[in-house]
N, C-alpha and C positions, 0 to 999 in steps of 0.2 A: 490608616492605609500604609502598607509597606511600599516604599519607593523601589522601583526596579532600576538597578545600576547596570550600565552598559559595560561589557567586558573591556578591559584595558588592552590596547594593542600590544603585541609582543615586543615590538621595537621600543615602545615607550617604557615598558617595564624593565628594559635593559639599559636604555640610555639615560633615563631620569636619575636612577641611583648613581650612575657614574658621574653625571654632571654635578650632582650634589657633593660627591666625594672630591671632585676637582675643585669646586668652589671652596670647600672646606680647606683643602690643601693650600690654595692661593691665599685665603684669608689668614691662615695661621703662619705660613712660612714666607709670604710675600711672592713676588714674581721673579726674583733673582734665583737662577738655577744654583743649586747646591745639594749637598747630601740630603738634608731634610726635605727639600722640595722634590727631589728626584724619587726618593722612596715613597713619598706621599702620592705622587702621580702614578707610580707603578702600582701601588695599592688600588688607586681609583680605576686604572685601566684593567686590572685583573677582574674587576666585578663583571665584565662582559662575559666571563666564563663561569660565573658562580653557579649556574644551573646545571652545567655538565660536570664540573669538578668543584663541588662546594667545599670540601675539606682542603683541597690544594689551594684554592683561592683564599680561604681563611688564613692559612699559614703564610701566604704571600702578603697579606695585609698587616700581619703583626709588626714587621719593621716600620710600617707607617705610623702606628700608634706609639711604638717604642722610641723611634728617632724623630719622626716628624710631628708627633703630638696631634695627629688627626683622629677623629672619632668615627666619622660617618662610614668610611670604608670597612674597618674591622667589625663595626656593629651590624652593618648590612650583611657582611659575609657570615657573621655569627647567626643572624636570623635565618639565612638560607640553609645553613647546616641543620638548625633545629627543625626547619620545615621539611627538609628532604632526607635527613639522616637522624630520625628520632631515637637513637640508641643512647641509653642513659649514661653508660660509661664513656662513650664518645663525647657526649655533651658536657659531662663533668670535666673531662680532660681539656676540652676546648675552652670552657669557662675559666678553668685554672690558668691556662696559657694567656688568655686575654687579660685576666686580672693582674697577672704578673707583669705583662707587657705594659699595662697601664700604671701599675704601682711603681715599678723600678724606673728611676730617671735615667736619662742619657746625657753624658756618659755616666756609667755606674759609679764612678768615683765621687759624684756629686751627692750620693745618698748620705743623709744625716740621720743616724739611728736615734739620736737624742731629740730630734724634732718631733715630739710625740703628737702634738696637736696637728701639725701639717701632715704627718704620716697617717694619722687616723682619718682625717678628711679625705686624703688621697685613696686610702684603702676603701672607704665607703663608696667613693666615686667609681673605683675599679670594680667593686661588687655589683653596683647598679649597672655599669656599662656592660658587664658580662652576663648578668642574670636577665636583664630586661629584654634583650633580643631573643634569648632562648624562650622566655615566657610568651612573647608575641608570636614567635615561629610555631611553637606547639599549639597555641590558640588557633592560628590560621589553619594548621594541619587538621586539628580536631574539627573545626568548622567544615572543612572540605569533606572529611569522612562522614560527618553527620548529614551533609547535603546528599552525599552518594547513597547513604542508607535510606534517607527519606525518599529519594528517587526510586530505589528498589522497592520500598514499601508501597509507593504509589503505583508502580507497575504491577506488583502482586495484587493490590486491591483492584486495579483495573481488570486484571485477568480473572479475579474472583467474580467481579460484576459481570464479565462476559459469560462465565460459566453459568451464573445464575440466570442471565438473560436467555441462554440456550436451553436451560431447564424449563423456564417459563414458556419458551417457544415450543418445546416438545410437548408440554402439557396442552398448550393451545392447539397444536396440530392434532393431538389425539381427540380433543373435544370436537374440533371441526370435522375430523374424519367420521366421528360418530353421527354428527348432525347430517353430513352428506349421505351417509349410508342409510340413516333412518328416513330421511325425507326424499332425496332424489331417487335412490334405488327403488323405494316402494312405488313411487309414481311411474317410473319407467317400466317396472315390472307389470304394473296394471296395463300400461299401453301395449306391451308385448302380448299379454294375455288377450286383450280385446282385439288386437290385430289378428291373432291366431284364430279367434272365434269367427271373425269376419271372413278370413281366408277359407274356412271350412264351409260356412253357411252361404256365402255369396254365390249367386248364380251367374253373375256377369264375370267374364274372363278378365277384363281390365280391372274390375274391383278386386278380384282375388290377387292379381299381380301387385296392385297397390298395397293391399294388406300384407302380402309377403315382404315387400320392400320395407314397410313400416316395422314389421317384426324383426327383420334382419338389422335395421338401423338401431332398434331398441336393444337387441342382444349385443351389438358392437358398443353401444353407449354404456351398457352395464360392464362390459369387459374393461373399457377405458376408465370407468369410474372405480372399479376394483383396483386398478393400477394406481390411480390417484390417491385413493384411500391408503394404500400401502406406503406411498411416498410420504404422505402427511403423518403417518404413524411412526415413520422411521426417525430415530434420534439424530441421525446425521451420518455422513460418510457415504461410501459406495453402497448401492442397493441393487440387488439382482432384479431384473425385470420380472414382474409377476405375470405379464401377458406379452405376447409378441407385439412389438412396437411397429407402427406404420412405416412403410418404406416406399420407394419410388414405384415398386411393382404394384402397390395398392392404389396408385393414382387413377388408372382406368376405371376400377370399380367405384372409387369415390365419385368420379365424374358421372358414372352411370346412375348412381343412386341420388345424385343431386337434383334430378328432374329439371335440368336446365338445358338450353340449346348451346352445347359446348363443342368447340373444335379443339382437339388436343393434339399437340405436336411435341414429340420428344426427339432431341438431337444430341445424344451423348453416347460415348463409348461404354462398353460393358465394364471396363476396369476403371472408370473415372473416379468412383468413390473410394476404391482402394488406394488410388494415387493421392486422393485428397487427404488421406491419413486420418479422417474422422468420419467414417462411413455412417455409423448409426446416428450421430448428432446431425449430420448434414441431411440425411434422408428424412429424419423426423421433422427437421425445420422446413424442408421443401413441402412435405405433406401438409404440415400445419398452415403454411402460407397459402397454399392452394385451397385448403379447407375453409380458412377464414375468409378468403376473397370470395369464394362461391357463396358462403353464408351471407356476406354483405350484399351480393348481387340479389339474392332472394329477398333480402330485407328492403333494399333501397331501389332496385332496378328490376322489378318483376317483368318477365317477358323479354328481357334484353338478350341479345346474342353475346356469347362469351368465347374468348380465345385464350387458351392456356398453352404456354410454350415453356419447356424446360430444355435448356441447351448448355453445352459445354464450350467454353472458350479456352483453347489450348494454351495460348501465351498472351499475357497482358503486360505491356510495358517491357522495356529492356531490349537490347539488340540481340541478335542471334549469337548464342554461345557465351553470353556474358554471365549466365547463371543467375540473373536477377528476375527472370520472367516467372510468373505464377499462373496456376490454372484456376479457373473459376467455373462455378456452376451458377447459371443465371435462370431466374424464374420470372415469368411475366404473365399476369392475369389481366386481360383487358376486356371490358364489356362496353357495349354501346348504350344508347339512350334507352330508358325504360319504355315499355309499350303502354301507351295511355289506356288501352282497353283491358289490360291485365289488372286483376284485383290485387291490391297490396296485402300481404299476409298479416301485417300488424304485429310482427315479432318484436319483443323488447330488445333494446340495445343500449349499452352504456358508453360506447366509444372507446373501450379499453382493448379491443382485439388487436387493432393495428399497432398500438403502443407496445403490447406484449410481443408481437412479431418483430417489431423493430429492435427491441431489447434482445430477443433471441438471436437475431442476425448479428448484432454487435458483439454478443458473447462469442460467436464463432469467428469474429474478425471480419464480418461482412457489413453490408449496408442494405437498407430497405427504404424505399420511397413510395408514396402513394399520393395521388393528386387527381382532380377531375380533368376531363378532356374538353376541348372546345365544342365537340359535337354532343355534349351532354352525358358522355360516358365517364368511365373511371378506369384507372390503371394502377396496378400494384407491381412494382419491380423489386427484385432482390438479387443481390450479388453475394455469393458465398465463396471466398477465396480458400484455396487449399495450400498444400505444401509446394515448395519450389521443385521443379523438375530437375533431374540430374543434368549437369553441364554436358553439352555435346563435345565429342572429341574434336580437336582442332583439324581444320582441313589440311590435307597434304598438298 
């Protein structure tokens, strides 16, 4: 298992090398101020700027190894040059300077050309001192580049996986669209044909009207199914509407076809949806909320009275003229307790309708709540916020 190392704080990576260089200077030259200690301390202090000015700091540390015989400051500076300026000629020149500064004694007059053994050992130390930091710096730089490339490859692979997932999703959408068309459309078409036959042959006026309503609902269901199939078959992106989508103007007809005892109240201006800036999405959401709520009333509260209210709230929150008020379109569907004498239709339900409506409202930046009432009824409330109104001009 690979251990995860925490990143070193920036201040630590700056102060720790300088502290080591200061300790090296004090151990080699003592605590008495003099030329050797002064140049060594200057070399240690210069390490604070090694990331911004790596070559300048390296040159500033050379007197430290030449005069003060300190190693840490020039070696750390050499490492920084290799890690941040990986130019071969620059590194070769820097290594030569460091080797010379290490090999030549101070003062220069103390150099003994005939001391072959001592000079050879010093030369080997000088080469190791100059080449070692360069190798370590290039190694760290290469490791960082490899990590960056691995990260790029990981992102590319993730993107490829996402594209593959989208392709699989498109294939599944097409399969689901075929299944919906083959099963649901066939059954609804049969319902429409049977209703048409009943409408023609029935002698009772009420029966003919009911058959006409059933046929109209079947035709509308087929239209919406055709739209849904087109959406499922689309690979993604914007899709032109295949059929006209429901809007607020369709609510009275929806309520009329619901066969429920509904009181409908609309309280909003004609231009409210244009001001909301998302007319089609808001209208569709309002229609679906009312549609799902009425369906739930038929399922769970047969015979109950229903009240549907769609209203506009001009300003919510914010003081006058502060530009922070927003407009809202509120929807409320409230029903009373079910009629005990009414027969339950026995319609299937999975409990997903309200969850989908809540998600739809949240996508528009609104909220939806649904809960039972003390009198045995149920209420569904939605708030769909829109764009901020233009700020009012200041009062004179």
